[in-house]
Backbone as a ProteinNet text record, in pm:
[ID]
protein_1_A
[PRIMARY]
MSSIIQNNEYSSLSFKFMLLAAISAAIMVLDYRETILHPVRTTLTVISYPFKYAINLPFSAKGYLTDYFSDHKTMAEENRQLRTTLDIYAARNQKYHAIADENLRLREQLNAIPKTDEKHLLAEILSVSANTFSRKVTINRGSNDHMYTGQVVIAGKNIYGQIDSIAPDSAEIMQLTDKDHAIHVVNTSVLNRKPELAIDEVIGRGALAVGSGKTNLLELRNIEANVDIRKGDIYVSSGLGKLYPAGYPVAIVSSIKYNSGDSFMKVMAHTLTDFTQAREVLAIWHNKRAVKSKKEELTSQLKKNKATEKSILKKTN
[TERTIARY]
77.3	0.2	89.4	187.2	276.7	348.6	387.6	458.4	370.7	244.9	153.2	145	132.4	122.2	251.9	371.6	494.6	502.7	450.9	455.5	365.9	247.8	158.1	214.1	282.8	346	457	536.3	643.6	590.8	486.5	423.3	365.6	305.6	249.5	354.7	471.3	584.5	641.9	654.2	716.3	614.9	488.9	391.9	399.9	406.6	419.7	538	651.9	781.2	771.9	717.2	703.1	611.1	501.8	407.5	473.1	544.2	612.7	717.3	791.6	893.2	833.7	719.9	656	602.2	544.8	502.2	612.1	723.9	841.5	895.1	900.1	944.8	858.6	725.2	629.1	641.8	657.9	675	801	915.5	1042.4	1027.5	952.1	932.7	855.4	745.3	663.3	740.2	822.3	899	1003.8	1056.5	1164	1103.2	986.3	929.4	826.4	762.3	656.8	686.2	619.6	643.6	518.9	437	315.4	345.4	459.9	490.4	587.7	612.6	706.1	655.1	526.2	473.5	480.1	458.5	464.3	603.7	702.4	843.5	886.4	836.5	875	814.5	686	625.1	696.1	730.7	810.1	941.7	1008.7	1133.5	1124.9	1020.6	999.4	968.6	886.8	850.6	976.1	1059.6	1173.9	1291.6	1293.8	1405.9	1441.5	1344.4	1381.2	1451.2	1410	1475.4	1616.9	1634	1771.2	1855.7	1807.7	1878.8	1917.9	1819.1	1843.5	1951.6	1950.6	2045.6	2187.1	2188.6	2322.2	2374.3	2286.1	2334.2	2457.1	2470	2590.2	2717.8	2709.5	2829.9	2858.9	2759.1	2781.3	2842.5	2785.8	2845.7	2988	3019.1	3156.4	3248.6	3208.6	3295	3305.7	3201	3202.5	3300.6	3290.6	3377	3521.8	3543.1	3683.5	3742.1	3665.5	3712.4	3734.1	3639.1	3647.8	3775.8	3797.4	3918	4043.3	4033.8	4148.9	4185.6	4080.5	4099.5	4152.8	4102.2	4142.4	4286.7	4328	4470.5	4562.6	4511.6	4593	4602.9	4493.8	4492.9	4580.7	4575.7	4661.5	4811.5	4842.7	4982.3	5020.7	4938.5	4968.8	4976.4	4894.5	4903.1	5035.3	5083.8	5212.4	5322.8	5316	5418.9	5417.2	5295.2	5282.1	5339.1	5313.5	5365.2	5516.6	5568.8	5718.5	5782.2	5714	5758	5747.4	5634.7	5613.5	5728.8	5756.3	5865.6	6000.8	6026.8	6151.9	6156.5	6047.4	6043.5	6037.8	5981.8	5981.2	6126.3	6202	6341.5	6424.3	6401.8	6471.9	6433.2	6301.7	6261.4	6329.2	6332.8	6396	6547.6	6613.5	6748.8	6768.7	6673.8	6678.9	6666.7	6575.6	6553.9	6675.8	6734.9	6857.3	6971.7	6985.8	7089	7051.7	6923.7	6884.9	6909.8	6877.5	6901.1	7049.4	7130.5	7272.5	7329	7276.1	7313.7	7277.4	7159.7	7115.3	7208.3	7234	7322.7	7463.7	7509.2	7644.5	7644.8	7536.4	7526.3	7528	7454	7452.6	7586.5	7660	7791.8	7884	7877.9	7970.9	7940.7	7810.3	7776.3	7817.5	7840.6	7876	8023.7	8108	8248	8305.1	8426.2	8492.2	8519.5	8517.4	8536.4	8683.6	8702	8835.6	8833.3	8949.7	8969.4	9006	8909.6	8936.7	8829.4	8861.1	8763.5	8705.1	8575.5	8501.8	8428.3	8402.4	8328.4	8246.9	8119.9	8029.8	8039.5	8043.5	8057.1	7957.7	7905.9	7813.3	7884.8	7855.9	7915.2	7842.1	7911.9	7849.7	7847.4	7961.3	7967.6	8068	8053.5	8143	8225.5	8355.5	8439.9	8384.4	8387.4	8339.2	8449.1	8567.9	8678.6	8653.7	8638.3	8605.3	8728.1	8844.2	8966.2	8997.2	8919.4	8945.1	8823.3	8849.9	8742.5	8751.5	8695.9	8707.7	8578.1	8550.1	8427.6	8464.9	8374.7	8391.2	8296.2	8340.3	8261.2	8251.3	8156.1	8127	8205.1	8325.3	8407.3	8546.7	8620	8753.1	8850.8	8946.8	9049.5	8988.5	8872.9	8804.7	8753.3	8739	8695.2	8811.7	8935.2	9059.6	9088.3	9036.4	9065.7	9203.2	9265.9	9400.1	9417.8	9519.1	9545.9	9596.5	9544.1	9578	9493.2	9393.7	9306.3	9217.8	9197.4	9117.1	8968.2	8897.5	8749.5	8684.4	8581.7	8508.3	8364.9	8294.4	8149.9	8089.4	8014.4	7971.5	8085.6	8099.7	8221.1	8330.5	8312.7	8403.6	8485.2	8607.1	8693.6	8640.7	8639.4	8592.9	8709.2	8807.3	8921.5	8996.8	9069	9141.4	9134.6	9158.2	9155	9273.6	9244.6	9347	9389.6	9294.9	9316.8	9216.5	9244.4	9163.2	9150	9035	9007.8	8942.4	8927	8873.9	8736	8641.6	8510.7	8477.8	8575.4	8548.5	8677.1	8659.8	8774.8	8747.1	8848	8831.9	8881	8801	8841.3	8873	8985.2	9027.1	8967.1	8883.2	8818.9	8915.2	8881.9	8964.1	8986.2	8884.7	8888	8964.8	9017.7	9096.5	9226.6	9273.3	9389.5	9514.1	9520	9637	9635	9531.3	9514.9	9555.4	9614.3	9653.6	9646.9	9609.3	9605.9	9642.6	9720.6	9764.6	9644.3	9612.9	9500.3	9540.2	9466.7	9486.7	9359.8	9374.3	9257.5	9217	9096.8	9052.8	8978.1	8921.5	8848	8941.7	9068.3	9157.6	9178.8	9156.2	9166.7	9060.3	8941.6	8840	8875.6	8944.6	8986.1	9113.4	9203.5	9325.4	9350.6	9282.4	9299.3	9437.1	9517.2	9653.5	9748	9704.3	9795.6	9830.4	9947.9	9985.9	9949.9	9933.7	9895.3	10003.4	10130.3	10237.5	10232.6	10193.3	10188.6	10071.8	9965.4	9845.8	9883.7	9954.9	9993.4	10094.1	10186.3	10286.4	10230.3	10113.9	10047.9	9940.5	9952.9	9860.2	9878.7	9798.6	9799.4	9787.3	9812.2	9798.7	9674.9	9572.7	9448.8	9466.1	9469.8	9489.2	9362.3	9335.6	9216	9223.3	9107.4	9101.8	9050.8	9000.5	8944	8798.4	8747.5	8605.7	8533.6	8397.5	8319.6	8314.3	8346.6	8336.4	8428.3	8533.6	8624.7	8766.2	8834.6	8975	9051.5	9181.4	9267.8	9362.6	9365.9	9448.9	9580.2	9688	9817.7	9906.7	10010.3	10120.5	10068.3	9964	9918.7	9987.3	10071.5	10148.4	10057.6	10107.6	10027.4	9992.1	10074.9	10054.1	9969.1	9916.1	9837.2	9692.2	9642.7	9504.9	9412.4	9342.2	9246.6	9130.6	9005.6	8888.4	8794.1	8706	8599.8	8516.7	8489.6	8406.4	8484.8	8621	8705.5	8698.4	8705.9	8694.3	8838.8	8873	8997.1	8970.1	9054.2	9049.6	9174.7	9174.3	9300.4	9395.8	9524.8	9622.2	9678.9	9671.2	9731.2	9871.6	9931.8	10066.8	10071.6	10175.8	10189.4	10138.2	10084	10042.6	9945.6	9868.2	9771	9629.1	9590.4	9459.6	9466.5	9365.2	9358.5	9333.6	9382.1	9371.3	9229.3	9188.5	9063.5	8946.1	8954.9	8841.6	8814.6	8692.9	8665.3	8689.4	8749.1	8785.7	8706.8	8726.8	8675.1	8649	8569.9	8541	8585.9	8653.5	8703.2	8593	8599.5	8504.1	8551.3	8678.6	8732.1	8879.4	8922.7	9062.6	9103.4	9211.4	9267.6	9415.5	9452.2	9591.9	9630.8	9744.1	9800.1	9919.7	9929.7	10034.5	10174.8	10261.2	10391.5	10400.4	10291.9	10296.7	10323.2	10396.3	10426.4	10320.1	10232.2	10127.1	9987.2	9883.4	9750.7	9695.2	9598.6	9524.3	9394.6	9379.5	9260.6	9190.7	9057.1	8974.8	8876.1	8841	8757.3	8660.2	8538.5	8443.4	8460	8457.4	8465.7	8335.5	8356.5	8244.8	8166.8	8228.3	8162.1	8098.9	7971.9	7906.2	7909.6	8003.7	8029.6	7915.4	7822.4	7710.5	7595.7	7598	7494.6	7535.2	7664.7	7710	7685.5	7617.6	7591	7660.1	7701.2	7773.9	7893.3	7997.9	8117.9	8154.6	8250	8295.2	8447.9	8492.4	8635.3	8680.6	8797.7	8848.9	8986.2	9014.8	9146	9198.5	9327	9390.3	9437.3	9408.2	9462.2	9582.4	9697.7	9817.2	9850.4	9811.1	9836.7	9751.4	9627.9	9531.6	9530	9568.2	9556.3	9667	9632.1	9732.5	9819.5	9923.4	10007.7	9926.7	9968.5	9896.3	9885.4	9987.8	9979.9	9876.6	9881.7	9777.6	9641.1	9628.8	9495.2	9438.6	9518	9474.5	9444.7	9529.2	9504.8	9367.3	9342.5	9209.3	9093.9	9108.2	8999.1	8973	9078.4	9065.3	8996.6	9031.1	8965.1	8815.7	8782.9	8644.3	8570.5	8635.7	8570.1	8548.6	8648.5	8639.5	8523.6	8517.8	8407.2	8269.3	8260.9	8132.9	8091.6	8187.6	8157.1	8114	8179.2	8142	7994.8	7961.4	7828.3	7727.9	7756.5	7663	7644.7	7753.6	7744.1	7660.2	7675.1	7594.5	7444	7414	7270.7	7211.2	7290.8	7242.5	7227.7	7310.3	7300.9	7190.2
-121.5	2.2	126	125.6	239.1	261	152	163.8	224.9	195.9	255.6	405.7	447.1	591.7	664.9	604.5	666.5	679.9	577.4	587.5	691.4	711.1	817.3	953.9	973.5	1103.9	1135	1029.1	1052.2	1084.6	1019.2	1051.8	1192.3	1232.8	1372.2	1472.7	1449.4	1554.3	1558.7	1442.1	1444.4	1519	1495.9	1569.3	1718.7	1758	1902.9	1962.6	1887.9	1934.1	1962.3	1858.2	1865.7	1974.8	1997.1	2107.2	2244	2259.5	2385.8	2418.3	2308.4	2327.4	2368	2307.5	2346.4	2486	2526.9	2661.3	2762.7	2727.8	2820.1	2830.7	2716.5	2721.8	2806	2789.7	2872	3019.6	3051.4	3191.2	3250.9	3173.8	3220.7	3244.9	3154.7	3179.5	3301.1	3317.2	3437	3566.8	3560	3677	3714.3	3613.4	3637.1	3694.6	3642.4	3685.6	3795.4	3803.6	3901.2	3993	4107	4200.9	4197.4	4102.4	4097.2	4078.8	4003.9	3980.7	4086.5	4192.6	4290.7	4362.8	4401.8	4466.8	4369	4240	4148.8	4137.1	4127.2	4119.4	4247.6	4362.2	4490.6	4487.8	4443	4438.9	4348.5	4228.8	4134.7	4191.4	4264.6	4320.4	4423.6	4509.9	4603.6	4540.9	4434.7	4367.2	4298.1	4239.9	4170.1	4254.3	4383.4	4469.2	4480.7	4510.1	4518.4	4395	4277.8	4151.1	4146.8	4190.5	4187.1	4283.1	4399.3	4502.5	4455.1	4386.6	4336.6	4228.6	4144.8	4037.7	4092.1	4200.7	4254.5	4357.2	4395.5	4500.9	4472.4	4345.6	4318.1	4324	4276.2	4285.5	4430.8	4512.6	4654.6	4725.8	4696.9	4755.3	4721	4591.5	4546.9	4624.3	4635.8	4704.7	4853.3	4916.1	5060.6	5082.8	4996.8	5014.6	4990.6	4886.6	4855.1	4975.6	5033.8	5147.1	5271.6	5287.8	5408.9	5404.5	5297.2	5288.9	5281.8	5222.7	5222.1	5361.6	5434.7	5571.1	5660.5	5639.3	5716.7	5691.4	5570.7	5536.3	5599.4	5589.3	5645.3	5800	5858.2	6005.8	6044.9	5970.1	6002.1	5989.2	5884.6	5870.9	5981.3	6020.1	6127	6261.8	6276.1	6397	6408.7	6293.8	6292	6324.6	6270.7	6301.7	6445.4	6502.3	6643.1	6729.9	6699.3	6772.8	6771.3	6652.9	6641.9	6725.9	6715.8	6797.8	6942	6985.2	7126.3	7170.9	7090.5	7122.7	7145.5	7055.9	7063	7192.9	7226.2	7349.9	7475.5	7461.5	7577.6	7607	7497.3	7514.6	7571.3	7518.1	7571.4	7718	7752.1	7884.9	7987.3	7940.5	8021.3	8042.2	7933.3	7947.1	8038.2	8029.4	8113.1	8257.8	8292.7	8430.6	8477.8	8395.1	8431.8	8472.9	8383.1	8410.8	8543.6	8556.2	8676.8	8806	8796.1	8914.1	8943.6	8837	8851	8916.8	8867.3	8920.2	9067.8	9100.8	9242.3	9330.1	9279.9	9363.4	9376.3	9266.5	9271.2	9372	9372.8	9467.2	9613.8	9633.9	9765	9808.3	9712.3	9744.8	9773.2	9698.3	9715.4	9844.2	9885.1	10005.7	10133	10105.3	10218.5	10249.5	10144.2	10165.6	10212.8	10277.8	10316.8	10194.2	10219.1	10112.1	10060.8	9935.6	9875	9737.7	9695.2	9562.1	9464.4	9443.7	9359.1	9257.1	9156	9051.1	9090.9	9063.3	9100.5	8981.8	8982.2	8879.1	8938.9	8914.2	8968.8	8877.3	8938.9	8862.6	8924.1	8840.3	8890.3	8892.7	8999	9017.4	8926.2	8835.1	8739.2	8792	8853.4	8890	9006.8	9078.7	9189.2	9157.9	9194.1	9164.6	9223.8	9144	9196.9	9276.7	9283.3	9355.5	9511.8	9593.6	9732.6	9809.4	9755.6	9820.8	9776.7	9681.8	9629.3	9648.7	9693.6	9717.4	9609.2	9491.8	9378	9309.2	9255.6	9179.1	9048.2	8954.9	8819	8810.4	8761.9	8747.3	8598.4	8565.5	8424.5	8373.7	8432.4	8390.9	8370.3	8270.2	8246.8	8198.6	8116.8	8064.9	7968.9	7909.9	7824.7	7907.5	8035.9	8132.2	8202.8	8155.4	8212.5	8350.2	8381.8	8513.1	8492.7	8605.1	8605.4	8719.5	8703.2	8803.1	8931.6	9047.7	9171	9216	9129.9	9163.3	9284.7	9370.4	9489.7	9456.1	9521.6	9508.3	9642.2	9652.7	9781.8	9763.5	9872	9870.9	9980.5	9938	10032.5	10085.9	10211.9	10274.9	10318.7	10288.2	10336.6	10218.6	10249.8	10146.7	10105.6	9978.9	9924.4	9884.3	9814.4	9767.2	9660.8	9571.4	9468.5	9337	9228.7	9095	9086.4	9056.8	9050.6	8904.7	8814.9	8671.9	8595.4	8469.4	8390.4	8247.6	8191.7	8049	7993.4	7861.9	7802	7863.6	7883.4	7930.9	8065	8131.7	8266.2	8349.8	8476.1	8565.5	8677.6	8738.2	8851	8977.1	9083.8	9208.8	9315.6	9378.4	9490.5	9615.9	9684.2	9805	9925.2	10025.5	10141.6	10210.9	10198.5	10267.1	10193.3	10070.8	9997.1	10069.1	10074	10147.5	10097.8	9979.3	9922.5	9940.2	10013.8	10033.6	10175.7	10180.4	10312.3	10298.8	10413.2	10415.2	10555.3	10563.8	10694.4	10747.1	10873.3	10941.7	11074.2	11126.6	11258.7	11335.5	11471	11557.1	11593.5	11551.6	11575	11707.5	11757.7	11879.7	12002.7	11994	12105.9	12130.7	12036.6	12059.1	12153.2	12153.9	12249.4	12389.1	12403.9	12534.7	12585.3	12487.2	12524.2	12429.7	12453.7	12362.5	12366.9	12467	12477.3	12377.8	12318.6	12217.4	12098.2	12054.9	11932.2	11814.1	11700.1	11578.9	11533.5	11556.2	11518.3	11597.4	11723.3	11808.3	11761.5	11718.9	11677	11548.3	11455.5	11336.3	11363.7	11460.8	11498.1	11559.6	11620.3	11682.6	11589.1	11465.6	11367.8	11349.9	11263.7	11238.8	11088.4	11055.3	10912.1	10905.4	10831.5	10814.2	10697.3	10724.8	10622.5	10597	10470.9	10439.9	10493.5	10548	10606.9	10506.8	10391.9	10300.1	10325.8	10439.5	10474.8	10454.2	10436.6	10407.5	10519.8	10494	10591.3	10719.6	10703.5	10822.2	10782.6	10866.8	10852	10983.5	10960.8	11079.2	11092.7	11210	11239.3	11300.9	11226.1	11269.1	11321.4	11387	11440.4	11550	11626.6	11735.1	11866.6	11921.8	12040.6	12161.5	12253	12373.8	12459.2	12455.8	12549.1	12481.3	12360.8	12290.4	12345.3	12362.1	12408.4	12292.8	12298.3	12197.6	12261.7	12217.9	12272.8	12162.2	12200.1	12108.4	12070.4	11946.5	11890.9	11843.4	11863.8	11808.6	11658.9	11603.3	11457.9	11406.4	11296.8	11230.8	11090.9	11058.1	10931.2	10857.8	10724.9	10650.8	10698.6	10704.1	10753.3	10637.3	10520.2	10404.4	10377.5	10468.1	10441.6	10322.9	10248.3	10127.7	10002.9	10019.4	9910.7	9811.7	9862.2	9778.6	9819.3	9940.8	9988.2	10054.2	10024.4	10091.1	10241	10316.4	10466	10503.9	10625.4	10687.9	10643	10552.6	10510.7	10605	10660.2	10750	10683.9	10768.3	10713.3	10788.9	10924.8	10995.9	11143.7	11215.1	11352	11430.6	11540.6	11614	11661.3	11639.8	11676.3	11785.5	11788.1	11888.9	11916.2	12044.5	12083.2	12164.3	12123.7	12199	12230.2	12352.6	12392.5	12488.2	12452.2	12535.2	12614	12739.2	12824.9	12763.8	12751.3	12697.1	12549.1	12479.5	12340.2	12326.8	12221.3	12192.6	12128.7	12055.9	11979.3	12014.5	11995.3	12015.3	11883.2	11894.6	11776.3	11777.7	11676.9	11674.1	11536.5	11552	11428.9	11424.6	11299.4	11282.8	11168.6	11180.6	11069.6	10981.3	10853.8	10762.1	10771	10760.9	10763	10634.6	10525.9	10397.4	10407.1	10381.8	10377.4	10231.6	10213.3	10073.8	10020.4	10111.2	10057	10010.1	10052.1	10008.1	9899.3	9892.2	9796.3	9653.6	9576.1	9436.2	9345.8	9398.2	9322.7	9398.4	9335	9394.7	9328.4	9392.9	9341.3	9326.3	9202.6	9178.3	9188.8	9250.3	9269.3	9209.4	9162.4	9108.3	9204.7	9248.2	9329.1	9249.7	9296.8	9234.6	9324.6	9282.9	9368.6	9391.4	9294.7	9308.6	9416.9	9437.3	9528.6	9659	9670.6	9793.7	9889.1	10017.4	10114.1	10151.2	10229.5	10271.2	10353.5	10353.1	10425.3	10572.1	10631.3	10771.6	10805.5	10724.1	10746.9	10719.1	10614.3	10579.6	10693.4	10746.7	10848.8	10979.8	11008.8	11123.6	11114.3	10999.6	10979.5	10991.1	10936.8	10939	11078.4	11151.1	11290	11380.7	11358.4	11432.1	11401.3	11271	11234.8	11299.3	11296	11354.7	11504.7	11569	11713.4	11744.7	11670.3	11687.9	11664.3	11560.8	11532.3	11644.5	11695.7	11804.1	11929.8	11958	12076.8	12064.2	11940.4	11923.2	11938.3	11892.1	11907.5	12052.7	12131.9	12274.7	12348.9	12311.7	12375.7	12347	12224.3	12185.2	12257.2	12279.7	12344.3	12494.8	12549.7	12691.8	12722.6
-2	2.4	-0.1	77.4	89	-35.6	-107.6	-241.1	-345	-342.3	-438.9	-419	-294	-256.2	-296.4	-279.9	-320.4	-470.5	-543.7	-690.4	-740.9	-675.3	-716	-695.4	-573.9	-546.7	-647.7	-683.2	-774.2	-911.4	-951.3	-1077.3	-1081.2	-965.4	-957.3	-964.5	-900.5	-901.5	-1042.9	-1113.1	-1246.7	-1338.1	-1314.5	-1408.5	-1387.4	-1259.1	-1226	-1284.2	-1274.5	-1329.5	-1473.1	-1545.7	-1688.7	-1731.3	-1655.7	-1684.2	-1663.4	-1560	-1533	-1639.8	-1677.5	-1780.9	-1909	-1944.6	-2068.2	-2066.1	-1945.6	-1932.6	-1943.4	-1881.1	-1881.6	-2027.8	-2101.4	-2238.9	-2324	-2299.3	-2380.7	-2346.6	-2219.8	-2181.1	-2241.1	-2240.6	-2297.2	-2448.7	-2520.1	-2663.2	-2686.4	-2611.4	-2624.1	-2595.2	-2490.7	-2448.7	-2549.1	-2618	-2722.8	-2847.3	-2889.3	-3018.4	-3003.5	-2894.1	-2878.2	-2756.5	-2750.8	-2636.9	-2547	-2560.8	-2478.2	-2325.6	-2301.7	-2161.4	-2107.8	-2176.3	-2131.1	-2004	-1997.3	-1877.4	-1756.5	-1782.1	-1669.1	-1616.6	-1712.4	-1666	-1593.9	-1639.8	-1568.1	-1422.1	-1421.5	-1291.3	-1191.2	-1240.2	-1159.3	-1112.7	-1210.3	-1175.4	-1064.9	-1074.6	-968.9	-839	-835.7	-715	-654.5	-738.3	-686	-649.2	-687.6	-665.6	-515.7	-425.8	-285.3	-232.3	-281.2	-231.5	-291.3	-411.3	-468	-384.8	-359.2	-284.7	-143.7	-82.3	56.8	52.3	-51.4	-57.6	-91.6	-171.8	-205.1	-107.2	-14	83.2	164.6	218.6	293.2	210	86.7	-1.1	-37.7	-67.4	-91.7	28.9	143.6	268.7	288.9	268.5	278.2	186.9	56.3	-42.4	-9.9	36.6	74	191	292.6	409.9	376	292.2	246.2	170.3	78.3	1.4	88.5	187.1	276	359.2	421.2	510.8	425	312.3	220.2	169.9	131.2	85.5	196.9	313.9	434.7	463.5	460.4	483.1	378.1	255.6	141.8	154.2	191.7	203.7	324.4	430.1	545.8	507.1	432.9	390.3	291.7	202.4	106.9	191.4	293.4	372.5	445.3	497.4	565.1	469.5	347.3	248.7	207.7	191.3	156.7	269	392.1	504	505	480.7	477.3	365.6	245.9	134.3	167.1	234.4	270.5	363.4	464.1	557.6	482.1	388.4	313.8	237.1	166.9	81.4	176.3	294	384.4	433.1	459.5	504.4	380.3	267	148.5	124.4	145.3	122.5	224.4	348.1	447.1	415.8	372.8	337.4	217.2	122.5	4.1	41.2	128.7	174.9	252.7	330.9	404.9	308.3	198.3	104.3	26.8	-8.2	-79.2	-2.1	136	218.4	232.2	243.4	255	123.6	9.2	-117	-131.6	-85.2	-91.4	-3.8	116.5	203.1	146.4	86.1	21.8	-94.7	-170.5	-282	-227.1	-121.9	-58.8	-12	50.7	99.6	-20.2	-122.8	-236.4	-313.6	-315.6	-379.8	-295	-164.5	-77.4	-77	-104.4	-95.1	-227.3	-220.7	-347.7	-440.3	-576.8	-666.5	-657.6	-630.9	-622.2	-687.8	-720.2	-775.1	-663.3	-573.1	-455.8	-433.1	-361.4	-324.4	-188.8	-178.3	-51.5	-0.5	135	196.9	314.3	310.6	417.3	538.1	656.8	785	886.9	973.7	1078.1	1208.5	1288	1418.9	1519.5	1585.2	1679.1	1821.6	1864.6	2004.1	2018.1	2129.9	2159.1	2280.5	2286.7	2394.4	2526.5	2636.2	2765.4	2834.9	2781.4	2841.1	2810.8	2914.7	2895.7	2831.9	2846.8	2796.4	2658.1	2601.2	2468.6	2376.4	2256.6	2162	2051.2	2079.4	1982	1972.8	1850.7	1825	1759.1	1766.4	1701.2	1585.3	1472.4	1354.5	1315.5	1227	1196.3	1068.1	1047.2	936.6	996.2	931.6	979.2	876.1	916.8	819.7	716.8	748.8	649.3	532.4	557.5	449.4	393.4	421.6	367.2	423.6	540.4	608.7	681.2	712.6	769.3	870.5	954.8	1060.2	992	1039.8	982.2	862.6	827	713.3	744.7	645.1	666.4	662.7	753	759.1	756.4	675.2	664.6	696.3	718.1	740.8	650.4	549.1	452.3	369.7	370.1	302.6	397	528.2	629.2	686	728.1	790.2	928.7	951.7	1078.6	1166.1	1110.6	1186	1111.1	1179.6	1118.3	1200	1132.2	1201.6	1293.9	1424.6	1528.7	1556.2	1558.1	1576.5	1496.1	1470.9	1377.9	1419.8	1398	1418.7	1290.9	1282.7	1158.3	1114.7	1211.1	1172.8	1235.4	1294.4	1348.8	1353.4	1378	1381.4	1479.2	1535.3	1623.3	1555	1557.4	1486.7	1592.7	1574.2	1656.4	1594.2	1660.4	1613	1605.9	1532.8	1519.7	1657.5	1746.3	1871.3	1982.1	1948.2	2043.2	2080.7	2201.5	2237	2172	2122.9	2057.6	1908.6	1857.9	1711.8	1673.5	1554.4	1495.9	1344.5	1281.2	1134.3	1083.2	976.3	927.4	840.6	863.7	790.3	742	642.6	593	586.2	591.4	588.2	448.5	407.2	273.5	263.5	379.5	372.8	344.9	375.5	353.6	205.6	121.8	-24.3	-77.4	-12.8	-53.5	-15.7	94	135.2	64.1	32.5	-29.4	-148.2	-263.4	-379.4	-436.6	-404.6	-461.2	-392.2	-287.9	-216.8	-302.8	-302.2	-370.4	-289.2	-355.1	-278.6	-185	-221.8	-136.3	-3	-18.6	100	190.3	127	208.2	286.1	217.7	285.7	398	365.9	464.4	589.7	581.3	695	750.6	725.6	783.5	933.1	985.2	1132.8	1153.2	1282.2	1324.2	1408.6	1359.1	1437.5	1526.9	1654.7	1762.5	1837.5	1867	1945.7	2084	2132.1	2263.2	2369.7	2322.6	2418.8	2444.4	2392.8	2406.2	2282.2	2293.5	2176.6	2080.1	1955.6	1839.2	1859	1937.5	1956	1926.8	1847.7	1812.4	1852.4	1874.8	1896.4	1776.2	1721.7	1603.9	1653.5	1641.8	1693.9	1584.1	1625.2	1534.1	1442	1485.4	1407.2	1461.8	1382.8	1429.8	1448.3	1525.1	1562.2	1443.3	1338.7	1226.4	1113.2	1136.1	1032.1	1030.8	916.8	894.5	923.1	1035.1	1073	1145.5	1117.3	1174.6	1219.6	1305.6	1355.9	1229.9	1211.7	1101.6	982.7	992.5	882.6	872.7	753.9	733.5	710.2	784.1	759.9	694.2	598.1	534.6	541.8	511.8	517.9	408.6	443.4	347.6	258.9	307.4	238.2	280.5	358	406.7	501.4	500.2	585.8	514.9	397	312.3	382.2	475.7	541.5	493.3	521.6	478.4	340.5	259.5	128.6	145.1	48.8	55.9	21.9	78.7	44	118.4	217.1	296.3	410.4	428.2	535.4	673.3	762.7	893.6	1006.1	1010	1124.6	1087.8	1169.6	1152.4	1286.7	1264.9	1380.4	1466.1	1597.3	1693.2	1789.3	1823.2	1916.2	1886.3	1907.7	1882.9	2005.5	2070.1	2179.8	2149	2184.6	2159.7	2274.9	2340.8	2442.5	2390.3	2419.3	2370.1	2408.4	2309.4	2340.1	2303.3	2279.1	2245.5	2099	2056.8	1922.9	1848.2	1916.9	1853.9	1925	1848.2	1893.2	1946.6	2038.1	2082.1	2013.9	1918.1	1835.3	1862.1	1880.2	1898.9	1782.3	1738.3	1624.7	1649.4	1595.4	1601.2	1479.1	1496.5	1383.5	1298.5	1168.5	1073.2	1077.6	1129.4	1159.5	1297	1303.2	1430.7	1485.5	1575.3	1624.2	1715.9	1752.8	1835.4	1742	1613.5	1521.3	1421.8	1396.4	1293.9	1334.7	1248.4	1281	1176.1	1063.7	961.4	913.1	873	819.3	694.7	624.8	491.3	497.6	489	483.6	335.9	315.7	178.7	166.4	41.8	1.5	-101.4	-88.5	-184	-303.9	-423	-546.7	-585.3	-545.2	-568.4	-715	-800.9	-941.9	-1007.5	-948	-1008.1	-941.1	-811	-738.1	-776.3	-793.7	-830.2	-711	-732.8	-621.7	-523	-396.7	-290.3	-324.4	-377.5	-405.1	-512.3	-619.5	-729.4	-681.4	-600.6	-544.8	-461	-372.3	-283.6	-358.4	-461.3	-543.7	-614.7	-673.3	-741.9	-641.6	-521.7	-425.1	-373.2	-350.8	-299.9	-403.6	-530	-640.8	-643.6	-627.8	-626.2	-507.6	-390.2	-273.4	-289.1	-354	-373.1	-468.8	-575.9	-672.8	-610.9	-529.2	-461.6	-370.8	-293.8	-201.2	-270.5	-386.4	-464.8	-514.6	-566.5	-619.3	-509.5	-392.6	-282.7	-238.3	-239.3	-209.1	-313.6	-440.5	-545.6	-529	-487.5	-469.3	-356.1	-240.3	-127.1	-151.5	-232	-265	-362.3
[MASK]
+++++++++++++++++++++++++++++++++++++++++++++++++++++++++++++++++++++++++++++++++++++++++++++++++++++++++++++++++++++++++++++++++++++++++++++++++++++++++++++++++++++++++++++++++++++++++++++++++++++++++++++++++++++++++++++++++++++++++++++++++++++++++++++++++++++++++++++++++++++++++++++++++++++++++++++++++++++++++++++

């Protein structure tokens, strides 16, 4: 009895399968050749879409989260790289501006000094000597920059001093006002008052500018009582002694004292370099093959100074 029931169920299932297969085949043929079932298919697609979306949602969420965290990690890495690049360029930019500023200051210095065939190097003042009896400063240049003891140092167009001691990366400068320093100078202002004077006579009536140990103050020695000198006269380097180049401004006369019966006057002068304001100096190298003789150099510079002073007087009048 049970076997008969099983056979009937099997026959019923086979019949149903065959019927459904036939119906499906018929629907496929009609859908392929005719458009009559197109609304039905569209309706079924709309009805089944939420189910498809629900089934695909976990996979879509997984892909979205994977892309999100992957993109976030990539962006974070790119951001770190950009920050590193920015720091590098910021450092280069700062260095560039430092070099540009130094170049600008060097150009200003070179435009201020008389035209010479010499090599120049800009240096920064690092510290000032704590010794009250010594007028010395330390700069950030040394023997590694081919500097040497006794080298001339200027500030703008005025003489600052000379290298007293040197190290590989630094050097010590003795200022004009140091008590151990002296430089031979000549009065250029006297040429405006006495244009008939010869250059030899002007050099012969020069003075020795000796440091007083005080800020911006020099003593002009060996000035005879009969020498024409007035307050406000400008003294420049004579070039004698083969240390300082000729024609560089040194000091302006500030006071003159003379006691009857003395052979020499006591003359004090203020340095044209303001040692309280100077923060950078210019070291120079003499090119002996290109530099003219000291006498010719001084003559040329004195003529230029005289012409300049005349033009200024004309403008003021």
